[in-house]
OpenMM code with the backbone's topology and positions (N, CA, C; nanometers):
from openmm import Vec3, app, unit

residues = "UNK UNK UNK UNK UNK UNK UNK UNK UNK UNK UNK UNK UNK UNK UNK UNK UNK UNK UNK UNK UNK UNK UNK UNK UNK UNK UNK UNK UNK UNK UNK UNK UNK UNK UNK UNK UNK UNK UNK UNK UNK UNK UNK UNK UNK UNK UNK UNK UNK UNK UNK UNK UNK UNK UNK UNK UNK UNK UNK UNK UNK UNK UNK UNK UNK UNK UNK UNK UNK UNK UNK UNK UNK UNK UNK UNK UNK UNK UNK UNK UNK UNK UNK UNK UNK UNK UNK UNK UNK UNK UNK UNK UNK UNK UNK UNK UNK UNK UNK UNK UNK UNK UNK UNK UNK UNK UNK UNK UNK UNK UNK UNK UNK UNK UNK UNK UNK UNK UNK UNK UNK UNK UNK UNK UNK UNK UNK UNK UNK UNK UNK UNK UNK UNK UNK UNK UNK UNK UNK UNK UNK UNK UNK UNK UNK UNK UNK UNK UNK UNK UNK UNK UNK".split()
positions = [
    Vec3(2.0382, -0.4981, -1.4234),
    Vec3(1.9933, -0.4138, -1.3184),
    Vec3(2.0568, -0.2753, -1.3361),
    Vec3(2.0238, -0.1745, -1.3917),
    Vec3(2.0864, -0.0327, -1.3999),
    Vec3(2.0667, 0.0654, -1.2852),
    Vec3(1.9753, -0.0013, -1.1956),
    Vec3(1.9238, 0.0758, -1.0797),
    Vec3(2.0599, 0.0534, -0.9607),
    Vec3(2.0663, 0.1385, -0.8850),
    Vec3(2.1366, 0.1277, -0.7666),
    Vec3(2.0526, 0.0749, -0.6754),
    Vec3(2.0689, -0.0460, -0.6186),
    Vec3(1.9825, -0.0748, -0.5107),
    Vec3(1.8793, -0.2018, -0.5827),
    Vec3(1.7935, -0.2065, -0.5147),
    Vec3(1.6793, -0.3294, -0.5608),
    Vec3(1.5605, -0.2749, -0.6363),
    Vec3(1.4890, -0.3572, -0.6631),
    Vec3(1.3793, -0.3267, -0.7690),
    Vec3(1.2300, -0.4027, -0.6983),
    Vec3(1.1247, -0.3313, -0.7536),
    Vec3(1.0002, -0.4172, -0.7068),
    Vec3(0.9382, -0.4608, -0.8397),
    Vec3(0.8781, -0.5685, -0.8696),
    Vec3(0.8360, -0.6068, -0.9980),
    Vec3(0.7212, -0.6207, -0.9871),
    Vec3(0.6011, -0.5809, -1.0690),
    Vec3(0.4623, -0.5594, -1.0739),
    Vec3(0.4257, -0.5659, -1.2186),
    Vec3(0.3261, -0.6480, -1.2177),
    Vec3(0.2541, -0.6818, -1.3518),
    Vec3(0.1755, -0.5540, -1.3970),
    Vec3(0.1796, -0.4926, -1.4872),
    Vec3(0.1051, -0.3796, -1.5513),
    Vec3(-0.0485, -0.4257, -1.6334),
    Vec3(-0.0576, -0.5471, -1.6209),
    Vec3(-0.2099, -0.6174, -1.6636),
    Vec3(-0.3115, -0.5611, -1.5828),
    Vec3(-0.4259, -0.5987, -1.6268),
    Vec3(-0.5620, -0.5818, -1.5499),
    Vec3(-0.6045, -0.6894, -1.4654),
    Vec3(-0.5116, -0.8019, -1.4604),
    Vec3(-0.5408, -0.9117, -1.3830),
    Vec3(-0.4289, -0.8740, -1.2704),
    Vec3(-0.5047, -0.9150, -1.1499),
    Vec3(-0.4333, -0.8657, -1.0026),
    Vec3(-0.3120, -0.9503, -0.9891),
    Vec3(-0.1938, -0.8967, -0.9623),
    Vec3(-0.0858, -0.9805, -0.9965),
    Vec3(0.0187, -0.9772, -0.8236),
    Vec3(0.0852, -1.0594, -0.8517),
    Vec3(0.1720, -1.0263, -0.6879),
    Vec3(0.2866, -0.9182, -0.7353),
    Vec3(0.3339, -0.8458, -0.6225),
    Vec3(0.4645, -0.7450, -0.6386),
    Vec3(0.5483, -0.8040, -0.5809),
    Vec3(0.6740, -0.8385, -0.6276),
    Vec3(0.7808, -0.9206, -0.5938),
    Vec3(0.8961, -0.8422, -0.5769),
    Vec3(0.9948, -0.8839, -0.5059),
    Vec3(1.1267, -0.7956, -0.4996),
    Vec3(1.2202, -0.8706, -0.6039),
    Vec3(1.3049, -0.8097, -0.6683),
    Vec3(1.3969, -0.8584, -0.7871),
    Vec3(1.4714, -0.9787, -0.7682),
    Vec3(1.4772, -1.0206, -0.6488),
    Vec3(1.5408, -1.1386, -0.5676),
    Vec3(1.4648, -1.2737, -0.6306),
    Vec3(1.3178, -1.2302, -0.6030),
    Vec3(1.2222, -1.3235, -0.6116),
    Vec3(1.2094, -1.3623, -0.7887),
    Vec3(1.1880, -1.2286, -0.8819),
    Vec3(1.1768, -1.2119, -0.9975),
    Vec3(1.2801, -1.2702, -1.0680),
    Vec3(1.4158, -1.2789, -1.0304),
    Vec3(1.5260, -1.3051, -1.1085),
    Vec3(1.5359, -1.4852, -1.1026),
    Vec3(1.4380, -1.5430, -1.0223),
    Vec3(1.4339, -1.6723, -1.0028),
    Vec3(1.3206, -1.7289, -1.1058),
    Vec3(1.2423, -1.6689, -1.1432),
    Vec3(1.1443, -1.6940, -1.2569),
    Vec3(1.1956, -1.7480, -1.3807),
    Vec3(1.1157, -1.8329, -1.4317),
    Vec3(1.1698, -1.8759, -1.5638),
    Vec3(1.1051, -1.7326, -1.6728),
    Vec3(1.1855, -1.6752, -1.7105),
    Vec3(1.1598, -1.5213, -1.8004),
    Vec3(1.0656, -1.5550, -1.9340),
    Vec3(1.0745, -1.6870, -1.9863),
    Vec3(1.0020, -1.7035, -2.1117),
    Vec3(0.8621, -1.7196, -2.0704),
    Vec3(0.8053, -1.7393, -1.9209),
    Vec3(0.6754, -1.7525, -1.9056),
    Vec3(0.6200, -1.6055, -1.8897),
    Vec3(0.7035, -1.5268, -1.8876),
    Vec3(0.6734, -1.3755, -1.8800),
    Vec3(0.6987, -1.2528, -1.9874),
    Vec3(0.7219, -1.3377, -2.0970),
    Vec3(0.7595, -1.2200, -2.2175),
    Vec3(0.6312, -1.1318, -2.2665),
    Vec3(0.5038, -1.1823, -2.2542),
    Vec3(0.3994, -1.1621, -2.2963),
    Vec3(0.3450, -1.0818, -2.2004),
    Vec3(0.3960, -1.0364, -2.0886),
    Vec3(0.3259, -0.9937, -1.9737),
    Vec3(0.3756, -0.8454, -1.9456),
    Vec3(0.3033, -0.7363, -1.9826),
    Vec3(0.3721, -0.6157, -1.9215),
    Vec3(0.3989, -0.6035, -1.7796),
    Vec3(0.5298, -0.5500, -1.7679),
    Vec3(0.5762, -0.5388, -1.6309),
    Vec3(0.6390, -0.3930, -1.5961),
    Vec3(0.6159, -0.3882, -1.4657),
    Vec3(0.6484, -0.2544, -1.4152),
    Vec3(0.7528, -0.2832, -1.3433),
    Vec3(0.8805, -0.1898, -1.3326),
    Vec3(1.0051, -0.2154, -1.2505),
    Vec3(0.9967, -0.0674, -1.1472),
    Vec3(0.9880, -0.0853, -1.0398),
    Vec3(0.9996, 0.0178, -0.9803),
    Vec3(1.1157, 0.0350, -0.8618),
    Vec3(1.2079, 0.1290, -0.8351),
    Vec3(1.3028, 0.1280, -0.7591),
    Vec3(1.2233, 0.0966, -0.5925),
    Vec3(1.2759, 0.0032, -0.5362),
    Vec3(1.2485, -0.0524, -0.4101),
    Vec3(1.2856, 0.0640, -0.2965),
    Vec3(1.1811, 0.1026, -0.2386),
    Vec3(1.1722, 0.2224, -0.1262),
    Vec3(1.1764, 0.1391, -0.0034),
    Vec3(1.2689, 0.1350, 0.0963),
    Vec3(1.2683, 0.0782, 0.2204),
    Vec3(1.1808, 0.1561, 0.3324),
    Vec3(1.0867, 0.1319, 0.3814),
    Vec3(1.0104, 0.2192, 0.4554),
    Vec3(0.8581, 0.1726, 0.5099),
    Vec3(0.7824, 0.2196, 0.5753),
    Vec3(0.6598, 0.1454, 0.6256),
    Vec3(0.5612, 0.1782, 0.5042),
    Vec3(0.4630, 0.0933, 0.4796),
    Vec3(0.3592, 0.0670, 0.3919),
    Vec3(0.2484, 0.1408, 0.4723),
    Vec3(0.1853, 0.2557, 0.4135),
    Vec3(0.0714, 0.3453, 0.4439),
    Vec3(-0.0279, 0.3563, 0.3560),
    Vec3(-0.1478, 0.2983, 0.3869),
    Vec3(-0.2685, 0.2871, 0.3270),
    Vec3(-0.3851, 0.4178, 0.3470),
    Vec3(-0.3812, 0.5038, 0.3037),
    Vec3(-0.5281, 0.5840, 0.3424),
    Vec3(-0.6318, 0.5632, 0.2396),
    Vec3(-0.7562, 0.5598, 0.3121),
    Vec3(-0.8604, 0.5508, 0.2486),
    Vec3(-0.9115, 0.6838, 0.2802),
    Vec3(-0.9893, 0.7488, 0.1769),
    Vec3(-1.0495, 0.8654, 0.1884),
    Vec3(-1.2135, 0.8607, 0.1274),
    Vec3(-1.2894, 0.8597, 0.2245),
    Vec3(-1.4277, 0.8706, 0.1934),
    Vec3(-1.4788, 1.0049, 0.1971),
    Vec3(-1.5240, 1.1063, 0.0674),
    Vec3(-1.5280, 1.2530, 0.1028),
    Vec3(-1.4685, 1.3008, 0.1841),
    Vec3(-1.4970, 1.3652, 0.3284),
    Vec3(-1.3971, 1.4258, 0.4013),
    Vec3(-1.3458, 1.3482, 0.5235),
    Vec3(-1.3623, 1.2079, 0.5029),
    Vec3(-1.3488, 1.1087, 0.6180),
    Vec3(-1.2228, 1.0814, 0.5589),
    Vec3(-1.0884, 1.0797, 0.6411),
    Vec3(-0.9809, 0.9965, 0.6020),
    Vec3(-0.9186, 0.9018, 0.7251),
    Vec3(-0.9316, 0.7846, 0.6792),
    Vec3(-0.8700, 0.6591, 0.7618),
    Vec3(-0.7578, 0.6108, 0.7156),
    Vec3(-0.6362, 0.6340, 0.8042),
    Vec3(-0.4896, 0.6050, 0.7598),
    Vec3(-0.4692, 0.4827, 0.8410),
    Vec3(-0.3959, 0.3680, 0.7770),
    Vec3(-0.3444, 0.2794, 0.8381),
    Vec3(-0.1550, 0.2590, 0.8101),
    Vec3(-0.1031, 0.2151, 0.9058),
    Vec3(0.0302, 0.1904, 0.8597),
    Vec3(0.0693, 0.0541, 0.9114),
    Vec3(0.1316, -0.0347, 0.8047),
    Vec3(0.1863, -0.1757, 0.8499),
    Vec3(0.2828, -0.1745, 0.9409),
    Vec3(0.2767, -0.2417, 1.0593),
    Vec3(0.3847, -0.2513, 1.1394),
    Vec3(0.4523, -0.3948, 1.1356),
    Vec3(0.3908, -0.4915, 1.0546),
    Vec3(0.4673, -0.6113, 1.0306),
    Vec3(0.4167, -0.6798, 0.9241),
    Vec3(0.5125, -0.7486, 0.8575),
    Vec3(0.4211, -0.8501, 0.7291),
    Vec3(0.5386, -0.9086, 0.7004),
    Vec3(0.4721, -1.0429, 0.6502),
    Vec3(0.5953, -1.1432, 0.5916),
    Vec3(0.6236, -1.1644, 0.4437),
    Vec3(0.5840, -1.0439, 0.3833),
    Vec3(0.5693, -1.0505, 0.2178),
    Vec3(0.6003, -0.8853, 0.1771),
    Vec3(0.6717, -0.8832, 0.0389),
    Vec3(0.7236, -0.7646, -0.0297),
    Vec3(0.5735, -0.6530, -0.0296),
    Vec3(0.4824, -0.7367, -0.0623),
    Vec3(0.3532, -0.6737, -0.0706),
    Vec3(0.2545, -0.7084, 0.0232),
    Vec3(0.2087, -0.6158, 0.1139),
    Vec3(0.1463, -0.6238, 0.2275),
    Vec3(0.0026, -0.7152, 0.2020),
    Vec3(-0.0680, -0.6804, 0.0806),
    Vec3(-0.1831, -0.7299, 0.0624),
    Vec3(-0.1618, -0.8807, 0.0340),
    Vec3(-0.0490, -0.9445, 0.0363),
    Vec3(-0.0387, -1.0838, 0.0115),
    Vec3(0.0248, -1.1485, 0.1381),
    Vec3(0.0635, -1.0876, 0.2320),
    Vec3(0.1237, -1.1000, 0.3806),
    Vec3(0.0096, -1.2081, 0.4387),
    Vec3(0.0523, -1.3223, 0.5200),
    Vec3(-0.0085, -1.4003, 0.5896),
    Vec3(-0.1038, -1.3418, 0.7074),
    Vec3(-0.2023, -1.3599, 0.7319),
    Vec3(-0.2940, -1.2651, 0.8161),
    Vec3(-0.2203, -1.2887, 0.9382),
    Vec3(-0.1601, -1.3978, 0.9808),
    Vec3(-0.1045, -1.4148, 1.1053),
    Vec3(0.0258, -1.3185, 1.1555),
    Vec3(0.0850, -1.2913, 1.0432),
    Vec3(0.2086, -1.1949, 1.0345),
    Vec3(0.1777, -1.0312, 1.0100),
    Vec3(0.0517, -1.0002, 0.9523),
    Vec3(0.0366, -0.8967, 0.9007),
    Vec3(-0.0407, -0.8115, 1.0107),
    Vec3(0.0146, -0.7112, 1.0486),
    Vec3(-0.0597, -0.6211, 1.1687),
    Vec3(-0.0404, -0.4641, 1.1438),
    Vec3(-0.1477, -0.3973, 1.1775),
    Vec3(-0.1787, -0.2510, 1.1263),
    Vec3(-0.1829, -0.1696, 1.2564),
    Vec3(-0.1460, -0.0474, 1.2484),
    Vec3(-0.1825, 0.0508, 1.3522),
    Vec3(-0.2394, 0.1638, 1.2902),
    Vec3(-0.3444, 0.2002, 1.3584),
    Vec3(-0.4141, 0.3411, 1.2975),
    Vec3(-0.3403, 0.4463, 1.3407),
    Vec3(-0.3029, 0.5486, 1.2276),
    Vec3(-0.1980, 0.6688, 1.2451),
    Vec3(-0.2804, 0.7702, 1.2140),
    Vec3(-0.2289, 0.9015, 1.2460),
    Vec3(-0.2901, 1.0310, 1.1976),
    Vec3(-0.1747, 1.0877, 1.1209),
    Vec3(-0.2307, 1.1199, 1.0093),
    Vec3(-0.1331, 1.1615, 0.8856),
    Vec3(-0.1115, 1.3082, 0.9001),
    Vec3(-0.0150, 1.3664, 0.8468),
    Vec3(0.0381, 1.4989, 0.8632),
    Vec3(-0.0919, 1.5670, 0.7683),
    Vec3(-0.0932, 1.6999, 0.7931),
    Vec3(-0.1931, 1.7954, 0.7379),
    Vec3(-0.1610, 1.8090, 0.5973),
    Vec3(-0.0241, 1.8149, 0.5273),
    Vec3(-0.0063, 1.8271, 0.4045),
    Vec3(-0.0148, 1.7253, 0.3058),
    Vec3(-0.0436, 1.5823, 0.4094),
    Vec3(-0.0631, 1.4538, 0.3241),
    Vec3(-0.2201, 1.4357, 0.2760),
    Vec3(-0.2816, 1.4852, 0.3981),
    Vec3(-0.4369, 1.4682, 0.4086),
    Vec3(-0.5000, 1.5523, 0.2987),
    Vec3(-0.3931, 1.6924, 0.2938),
    Vec3(-0.4364, 1.7850, 0.1978),
    Vec3(-0.4447, 1.7498, 0.0659),
    Vec3(-0.2944, 1.6507, -0.0062),
    Vec3(-0.2910, 1.6038, -0.1104),
    Vec3(-0.3858, 1.4902, -0.1234),
    Vec3(-0.4212, 1.3919, -0.0474),
    Vec3(-0.5535, 1.3080, -0.0607),
    Vec3(-0.6464, 1.3620, -0.1017),
    Vec3(-0.6849, 1.4748, -0.0396),
    Vec3(-0.8165, 1.5388, -0.0574),
    Vec3(-0.8070, 1.6047, -0.1755),
    Vec3(-0.6966, 1.6710, -0.2429),
    Vec3(-0.6602, 1.7117, -0.3380),
    Vec3(-0.7118, 1.5861, -0.4711),
    Vec3(-0.6530, 1.4896, -0.4379),
    Vec3(-0.6365, 1.3743, -0.5488),
    Vec3(-0.7894, 1.3199, -0.5709),
    Vec3(-0.8751, 1.3256, -0.4679),
    Vec3(-0.9750, 1.2574, -0.4870),
    Vec3(-1.0808, 1.3490, -0.5720),
    Vec3(-1.0550, 1.4873, -0.5511),
    Vec3(-1.1318, 1.6176, -0.6591),
    Vec3(-1.0538, 1.5824, -0.7843),
    Vec3(-0.9298, 1.5708, -0.8118),
    Vec3(-0.8856, 1.5875, -0.9392),
    Vec3(-0.9129, 1.4516, -0.9894),
    Vec3(-0.9271, 1.3048, -0.9305),
    Vec3(-0.9701, 1.2160, -0.9817),
    Vec3(-1.1498, 1.2041, -1.0000),
    Vec3(-1.2062, 1.3326, -0.9506),
    Vec3(-1.3336, 1.3057, -0.9619),
    Vec3(-1.4258, 1.1723, -0.8969),
    Vec3(-1.3563, 1.1362, -0.7854),
    Vec3(-1.3976, 1.0068, -0.6994),
    Vec3(-1.3859, 1.0512, -0.5630),
    Vec3(-1.5180, 0.9991, -0.4893),
    Vec3(-1.5138, 1.0233, -0.3578),
    Vec3(-1.4871, 0.9150, -0.2797),
    Vec3(-1.4295, 0.8069, -0.3308),
    Vec3(-1.3798, 0.6866, -0.2586),
    Vec3(-1.2692, 0.6521, -0.3242),
    Vec3(-1.1278, 0.6499, -0.2568),
    Vec3(-1.0253, 0.6346, -0.2931),
    Vec3(-0.9300, 0.5943, -0.1967),
    Vec3(-0.8636, 0.4645, -0.2350),
    Vec3(-0.7520, 0.4077, -0.1634),
    Vec3(-0.6147, 0.4708, -0.2187),
    Vec3(-0.5085, 0.5180, -0.1101),
    Vec3(-0.3911, 0.5617, -0.1780),
    Vec3(-0.3000, 0.4971, -0.0987),
    Vec3(-0.1954, 0.4272, -0.1796),
    Vec3(-0.0592, 0.3487, -0.1191),
    Vec3(0.0399, 0.4316, -0.0988),
    Vec3(0.1047, 0.4465, 0.0295),
    Vec3(0.2246, 0.5488, 0.0261),
    Vec3(0.3407, 0.4469, 0.1058),
    Vec3(0.4517, 0.4970, 0.0985),
    Vec3(0.5540, 0.4521, 0.1920),
    Vec3(0.6214, 0.5499, 0.2422),
    Vec3(0.6566, 0.5523, 0.3591),
    Vec3(0.7048, 0.6452, 0.4433),
    Vec3(0.8491, 0.5840, 0.4690),
    Vec3(0.9551, 0.7001, 0.4173),
    Vec3(1.0615, 0.6600, 0.4441),
    Vec3(1.1714, 0.7508, 0.4814),
    Vec3(1.2444, 0.7801, 0.6012),
    Vec3(1.3085, 0.8726, 0.6360),
    Vec3(1.2427, 1.0205, 0.6272),
    Vec3(1.1199, 1.0076, 0.6986),
    Vec3(1.0435, 1.1635, 0.6883),
    Vec3(0.9777, 1.1833, 0.5643),
    Vec3(0.9831, 1.1090, 0.4581),
    Vec3(0.9317, 1.1396, 0.3282),
    Vec3(0.8130, 1.0525, 0.2960),
    Vec3(0.7382, 1.1083, 0.1829),
    Vec3(0.6226, 1.0100, 0.1659),
    Vec3(0.6396, 0.9947, 0.0415),
    Vec3(0.6436, 0.8532, -0.0161),
    Vec3(0.6180, 0.8429, -0.1364),
    Vec3(0.4907, 0.7791, -0.1767),
    Vec3(0.4347, 0.8424, -0.2758),
    Vec3(0.2955, 0.8042, -0.3246),
    Vec3(0.3236, 0.6863, -0.4352),
    Vec3(0.2394, 0.5544, -0.4069),
    Vec3(0.2865, 0.4381, -0.4992),
    Vec3(0.1590, 0.4355, -0.5972),
    Vec3(0.0171, 0.4387, -0.5413),
    Vec3(-0.0781, 0.4602, -0.6351),
    Vec3(-0.2189, 0.4821, -0.5828),
    Vec3(-0.2914, 0.5015, -0.6691),
    Vec3(-0.4189, 0.5504, -0.6099),
    Vec3(-0.5208, 0.4425, -0.6896),
    Vec3(-0.6092, 0.3920, -0.5821),
    Vec3(-0.7148, 0.2815, -0.6374),
    Vec3(-0.8361, 0.3547, -0.6260),
    Vec3(-0.8975, 0.3731, -0.7380),
    Vec3(-1.0062, 0.4263, -0.7557),
    Vec3(-1.1447, 0.3547, -0.6979),
    Vec3(-1.1246, 0.2109, -0.6846),
    Vec3(-1.2330, 0.1400, -0.6429),
    Vec3(-1.1859, 0.0438, -0.5235),
    Vec3(-1.1183, 0.0966, -0.3958),
    Vec3(-1.0657, 0.0459, -0.3153),
    Vec3(-1.1439, -0.0492, -0.2199),
    Vec3(-1.0875, -0.1768, -0.1954),
    Vec3(-1.1689, -0.2615, -0.0849),
    Vec3(-1.0945, -0.2442, 0.0352),
    Vec3(-1.1316, -0.2918, 0.1500),
    Vec3(-1.0680, -0.2850, 0.2570),
    Vec3(-1.0601, -0.4252, 0.3276),
    Vec3(-1.0908, -0.5204, 0.2523),
    Vec3(-1.0948, -0.6208, 0.3090),
    Vec3(-0.9564, -0.7059, 0.3817),
    Vec3(-0.8312, -0.6546, 0.3194),
    Vec3(-0.6966, -0.7078, 0.3819),
    Vec3(-0.7188, -0.6472, 0.5119),
    Vec3(-0.7746, -0.5188, 0.5552),
    Vec3(-0.7514, -0.4959, 0.6783),
    Vec3(-0.8176, -0.5318, 0.7713),
    Vec3(-0.7469, -0.6099, 0.8910),
    Vec3(-0.8353, -0.6703, 1.0160),
    Vec3(-0.7749, -0.5937, 1.1123),
    Vec3(-0.8550, -0.4893, 1.1256),
    Vec3(-0.7877, -0.3643, 1.2216),
    Vec3(-0.9391, -0.3430, 1.2982),
    Vec3(-0.9242, -0.2750, 1.4371),
    Vec3(-1.0599, -0.2871, 1.5099),
    Vec3(-1.1107, -0.1587, 1.4623),
    Vec3(-1.0425, -0.0674, 1.3759),
    Vec3(-1.1117, 0.0531, 1.3387),
    Vec3(-1.1874, 0.0183, 1.1964),
    Vec3(-1.1701, -0.1214, 1.1607),
    Vec3(-1.2483, -0.1417, 1.0159),
    Vec3(-1.3900, -0.1413, 1.0072),
    Vec3(-1.4796, -0.1605, 1.1406),
    Vec3(-1.6049, -0.1533, 1.1381),
    Vec3(-1.6502, -0.0177, 1.1503),
    Vec3(-1.5715, 0.0719, 1.2408),
    Vec3(-1.6109, 0.2372, 1.2192),
    Vec3(-1.5748, 0.2774, 1.1124),
    Vec3(-1.4667, 0.2527, 1.0180),
    Vec3(-1.4639, 0.3060, 0.8813),
    Vec3(-1.5561, 0.2555, 0.7899),
    Vec3(-1.6008, 0.1074, 0.8026),
    Vec3(-1.7272, 0.0764, 0.7065),
    Vec3(-1.8467, 0.1543, 0.7313),
    Vec3(-1.8803, 0.1547, 0.8298),
    Vec3(-2.0103, 0.2537, 0.8734),
    Vec3(-1.9924, 0.3940, 0.8153),
    Vec3(-1.8805, 0.4640, 0.8177),
    Vec3(-1.8815, 0.5975, 0.7737),
    Vec3(-1.8683, 0.5976, 0.6516),
    Vec3(-1.8178, 0.4777, 0.5558),
    Vec3(-1.8295, 0.4756, 0.4134),
    Vec3(-1.9458, 0.4480, 0.3783),
    Vec3(-2.0450, 0.3556, 0.4330),
    Vec3(-2.1900, 0.3336, 0.4254),
    Vec3(-2.2557, 0.4599, 0.4388),
    Vec3(-2.2440, 0.5486, 0.5486),
    Vec3(-2.3221, 0.6915, 0.5594),
    Vec3(-2.2910, 0.7732, 0.4480),
    Vec3(-2.1816, 0.7678, 0.3986),
    Vec3(-2.1362, 0.8982, 0.3147),
    Vec3(-2.1859, 0.8306, 0.1629),
    Vec3(-2.1672, 0.7023, 0.1549),
    Vec3(-2.2252, 0.6718, 0.0145),
    Vec3(-2.3620, 0.6579, 0.0177),
    Vec3(-2.4352, 0.6251, 0.0907),
    Vec3(-2.5890, 0.6097, 0.0890),
    Vec3(-2.6296, 0.7471, 0.1067),
    Vec3(-2.5671, 0.8708, 0.1453),
    Vec3(-2.6133, 1.0006, 0.1652),
    Vec3(-2.6407, 1.0575, 0.0109),
    Vec3(-2.5653, 1.0053, -0.0574),
    Vec3(-2.5736, 1.0520, -0.2176),
    Vec3(-2.6949, 1.0017, -0.2966),
    Vec3(-2.7250, 0.8507, -0.2237),
    Vec3(-2.8682, 0.8250, -0.2811),
    Vec3(-2.9672, 0.8966, -0.2500),
    Vec3(-2.9956, 0.9778, -0.1445),
    Vec3(-3.0935, 1.0140, -0.0789),
    Vec3(-3.0740, 1.1814, -0.1251),
    Vec3(-2.9761, 1.2337, -0.1560),
    Vec3(-2.9791, 1.3737, -0.1704),
    Vec3(-3.0477, 1.4260, -0.2912),
] * unit.nanometer
topology = app.Topology()
chain = topology.addChain("A")
for resn in residues:
    res = topology.addResidue(resn, chain)
    for name in ("N", "CA", "C"):
        topology.addAtom(name, app.Element.getBySymbol(name[0]), res)
């Protein structure tokens, strides 16, 4: 480990994979992973934030509790979110990103650490099945309205 601190380990394949800490990765049989493209990222300690953007509608949730490195694999019993308002500069970044990617429906993962936002990835075909939050149905309705608007335009 040439990094100062911990790492996050994730497969770079097209197969959905677990994101684990280096402590867990070090216990794996490395022979099983030698043909698996792997991504190593410096571990950022902070709050997980997921921003979904559908046209001009921005819906943001912050993970407030989880029992796994990657909140998508957390036990539903321990996974809790709160809807948050993101700063204007972050909303502007997200809006610029959907224009750059030429995609009107994107999910963007951030980690907020010490008042800084680190962008982890942009998901060009995001789902929101992970999010069991009261605002989910309102967001789904908004996405449906925006996406069906294209069909009728």
